[in-house]
C-alpha positions in Angstrom: 72.8 11.6 -104.8 73.4 13.6 -101.6 77.1 12.7 -101.9 77.2 13.8 -105.5 75.4 17.0 -104.7 77.8 17.7 -101.8 80.8 17.1 -104.1 79.3 19.4 -106.7 78.9 22.3 -104.3 82.5 21.7 -102.9 83.8 21.9 -106.5 81.7 25.0 -107.3 82.8 26.7 -104.1 86.5 25.9 -104.9 86.1 27.2 -108.4 84.4 30.4 -107.2 87.3 30.9 -104.7 89.9 30.5 -107.4 88.1 32.9 -109.8 87.7 35.5 -107.1 91.4 35.2 -106.0 92.6 35.5 -109.6 90.4 38.5 -110.1 91.7 40.2 -107.0 95.3 39.4 -107.8 94.9 40.7 -111.3 93.3 44.0 -110.0 96.2 44.6 -107.6 99.0 43.8 -110.0 97.5 45.0 -113.2 100.6 46.8 -114.4 103.2 44.2 -113.1 103.6 42.4 -116.4 105.3 45.2 -118.3 108.3 43.8 -120.1 110.4 46.9 -119.3 110.2 46.3 -115.5 113.2 45.4 -113.6 113.1 43.4 -110.3 113.4 46.3 -107.8 110.2 47.5 -106.2 109.5 50.6 -104.1 106.5 51.2 -101.8 105.2 54.6 -100.8 103.0 54.4 -97.7 100.6 57.3 -97.8 97.9 58.4 -95.4 95.4 57.1 -98.1 97.0 53.7 -98.8 100.1 52.2 -100.4 101.5 52.7 -103.9 104.1 50.2 -105.2 106.1 50.8 -108.4 109.0 49.3 -110.4 111.7 50.8 -112.6 112.6 50.6 -116.3 116.4 50.3 -116.0 117.0 49.7 -119.7 114.8 52.7 -120.7 116.2 55.3 -118.4 119.2 53.9 -116.5 120.6 57.2 -115.0 117.1 58.3 -113.9 116.4 55.0 -112.3 119.7 54.9 -110.5 119.2 58.5 -109.1 115.6 57.9 -108.0 116.4 54.6 -106.4 119.3 56.2 -104.5 116.9 58.8 -103.2 114.6 56.1 -102.0 117.4 54.1 -100.4 118.5 57.3 -98.5 114.9 57.8 -97.2 114.6 61.2 -99.1 110.9 60.7 -99.9 109.9 60.1 -96.2 107.6 63.0 -95.0 107.4 64.3 -98.6 104.0 64.7 -100.3 102.0 64.8 -103.5 101.5 68.5 -104.2 99.4 68.0 -107.3 96.5 65.7 -108.1 94.8 66.4 -111.5 92.2 63.7 -112.0 92.7 61.8 -115.3 96.1 63.4 -115.8 98.8 63.2 -113.1 99.5 62.9 -109.4 102.9 64.6 -108.9 105.4 64.1 -106.0 107.0 67.3 -104.8 110.8 67.9 -105.1 112.3 66.5 -101.9 114.4 69.6 -101.3 111.3 71.7 -100.5 108.5 69.1 -100.0 109.7 67.1 -97.0 108.7 68.0 -93.5 111.7 66.4 -91.9 115.1 68.1 -92.3 117.6 66.4 -94.6 121.1 65.2 -93.6 124.2 66.0 -95.7 124.1 62.8 -97.7 120.4 63.2 -98.6 121.0 66.8 -99.6 123.9 65.9 -101.9 121.8 63.3 -103.8 118.7 65.5 -103.9 120.7 68.5 -105.4 121.7 66.4 -108.4 120.1 67.0 -111.8 119.7 64.2 -114.3 120.1 64.3 -118.1 116.8 64.0 -120.0 116.4 60.3 -120.9 113.6 60.6 -123.4 112.2 57.4 -125.0 109.4 56.0 -127.1 107.6 54.6 -124.0 104.0 56.1 -124.0 102.6 58.2 -121.2 99.6 56.0 -120.1 97.9 55.5 -116.7 100.4 54.1 -114.2 103.6 55.4 -115.8 106.2 57.3 -113.8 107.5 60.4 -115.5 110.1 62.9 -114.3 109.2 66.5 -113.7 111.6 69.2 -115.0 111.9 72.8 -116.0 112.1 74.1 -119.6 115.7 72.8 -119.8 115.5 69.1 -120.6 118.3 68.3 -118.3 116.8 69.7 -115.1 115.0 66.7 -113.7 115.8 66.1 -110.0 113.4 64.4 -107.6 109.9 65.4 -108.5 108.0 63.0 -110.6 104.5 62.3 -111.8 102.3 59.2 -111.7 100.1 59.2 -114.8 96.4 59.0 -114.0 95.4 58.8 -117.6 96.8 58.8 -121.2 98.8 61.9 -122.0 100.3 61.5 -125.5 101.4 65.2 -125.6 104.0 64.3 -123.0 105.6 61.5 -125.1 109.2 62.1 -125.9 109.2 65.3 -123.8 109.5 63.8 -120.3 111.6 60.9 -119.1 109.6 57.8 -118.4 111.4 55.6 -115.8 108.9 53.1 -114.4 105.4 52.3 -113.6 102.9 51.4 -110.8 102.8 47.7 -110.0 100.2 47.8 -107.2 98.0 50.5 -105.7 95.7 51.7 -108.4 93.0 51.7 -105.8 95.0 54.2 -103.8 95.4 56.4 -106.9 91.7 56.4 -107.4 91.2 57.5 -103.8 93.5 60.4 -104.4 91.5 61.3 -107.5 88.4 61.6 -105.4 89.9 64.1 -102.9 88.8 67.8 -103.0 91.2 70.0 -105.0 91.7 73.7 -105.8 93.5 75.3 -108.7 96.6 77.5 -108.4 97.7 78.7 -111.8 98.1 75.7 -114.1 98.2 73.2 -111.1 95.3 71.3 -109.7 96.2 70.7 -106.1 94.7 68.7 -103.2 93.3 70.8 -100.4 94.7 68.4 -97.8 98.3 67.4 -97.6 98.8 63.9 -99.1 101.7 62.7 -97.0 104.3 60.0 -97.9 104.5 58.6 -94.4 107.4 56.2 -95.1 109.0 54.3 -97.9 110.7 50.9 -98.4 112.1 48.8 -101.2 112.7 45.1 -102.0 113.6 42.8 -104.9 111.1 40.4 -106.3 114.0 38.1 -107.5 115.5 37.8 -104.0 116.9 34.3 -103.4 115.7 34.0 -99.7 112.2 35.1 -98.7 113.1 35.1 -95.1 116.2 37.2 -95.6 114.1 39.6 -97.7 111.4 39.9 -95.0 114.1 40.6 -92.4 115.5 43.4 -94.6 112.0 44.8 -95.2 111.3 44.9 -91.4 114.6 46.7 -90.8 113.9 49.3 -93.5 110.4 49.9 -92.2 111.8 50.3 -88.7 114.4 52.8 -90.0 111.7 54.8 -91.8 109.5 54.9 -88.8 112.4 55.9 -86.5 113.3 58.8 -88.8 109.7 60.1 -88.8 109.4 59.7 -85.0 112.7 61.6 -84.4 111.5 64.5 -86.6 108.1 64.5 -84.8 109.7 64.6 -81.3 112.0 67.4 -82.4 109.2 69.5 -83.8 106.7 69.0 -81.0 109.1 68.9 -78.1 
């Protein structure tokens, strides 16, 4: 009986572990099953946690190519979220004016480009990435929003190009921060800094090779931020 009781508790503990692990994994990758997602992933490391997102290459190919190039060049490093409107959007600033660190020539050339409006039938729901723009539909550049709730009035008006795959807990932290209103914008009182960024591919053939690439990219991002810090505070 003691052996049976011990076996029962071992099985129960194992099942509890599996259920807990599955629940945690599901919470952190809630959006990752979207059929529009490609294999590339980008991570923004903020002072409040990480946000990972993927792209919709078949929905907005030109937009995806442009934003991914900006990420590859490190353009979003030291940029920030200038807008956090709970239940609506968290918006990343245009890199031309939002970064703390100065931009090099290659970064400026990419950041100055405007993208044709690639509007689709994909709905604006929580976790979706949607380009910012002016009244001209072809003026999207580098500013984009992460949807914090459903916004059907934006459907077909703004280019959807991806969605969050991990980091909804970080988004909820941002929604709890103190804000103030400036015109139509609800803005955080503190600066929500994008400390560094990196990218990877979930379909990479070699895990070890991918880890090596990730470490190099993280090191490059950290070096850029440190160079800027030393220059400013020297």
